[in-house]
N, C-alpha and C positions, 0 to 999 in steps of 0.2 A: 405470480403473474409474470409472464415472459416480457422481456425488454429487447428491443431491436434498435440498432443504429442503421440508418439507411442513408446512402449517398446516391442521389440521382444526378448523373453527369451527362448532359446533352453534348455529344461530341460531333454530331452531324449538323453543324450550323455554319454559316458563312461569316460569323463574327467571333471576336475573342471573348466578349462578355456573354455569360450564360445565365445571369441572374434572372432575367425575365422568364426563361424556361423553368428554372428551379422554382421560382415563385409560383408558377402555374402548377408544378408538381405538388406543391404544398396544399393546394385547394381541397383535395379530398379529406385532409385532416380536420378542416373547419366543419365539415359535415358529419364526421364520424362521432358516434356516441360511444361512451364508455372507453374512450381512448385518450390518454394524456400524451402530450408531446412537448419537446423542447428543441427549438432550432439552435444549432451551433454554427460556427463559421465553416465547418467542413462536412456537416451532415445534420440529420435530425434524429433525436432519440425518441422512441415511441414505446409506451407502456400500454398493453392491452390485456383483456381478461383471458385470451387464448392465443395459441400459436396460429390458428386458422385466421383470426382477425388480423394478426400482423401480416401474414402472407397476402390476405385480401387487400389491405391498405397499401402494401408495397406494390402490388400489381396496378392498382389505381394510380398511384403516384408515378410509376414508370410510364404508364400509358398516357397520362396527362401531359408529360413532357413531349411525347411523340405527337399528340394531337395539337400541341402548341406550335408545331412546325419543325421540331428537330427531326432530322432524317436518320439519326442514329443516337441511341441513348445507352449508356453504360450505367448499370445500377449495382451497387455493392451492398450486401446485407451482413450484419453481424448480430447474432442472437444469443442472449443469455437467458436460460430457462432453468431455474432451480426448483427442486421438489422438496428440499429439506427445510426451507424457510421462505417467507414471503419476500419477493423482490419489488423494489420501486426505484424510480429514478432518484428521488430525494434520498432514499436510504443508501443507495450506492455512493452518492456524492458525500453524504455525511460520513460513511465508513472510511472513505478515502481521506477526507479532511482530518478525521480523528487519527489516522495512521501518520499523516504528515506532521501533525502537531506533537506526536508522541516522541 
């Protein structure tokens, strides 16, 4: 299952705080079925059954920030897609914590 980190950054605003635009960009995730997500301080981690679903949700999130009033939006994506074993957000975190404790 592919995993994506997305950061939607509204830069075309007249204010220094962008949290209201970022909050709007998160709305499509609440409606998405078969998608797991975890909001972090610097982005959102999303797990979906296909790469196509990740790209679709990324476009919706980007466009939502624009429709919220941002005149310019910078969106960054990082995708991890493995074919040799199953990926999950929890599994990646568990693997990292196991390495830290070793």
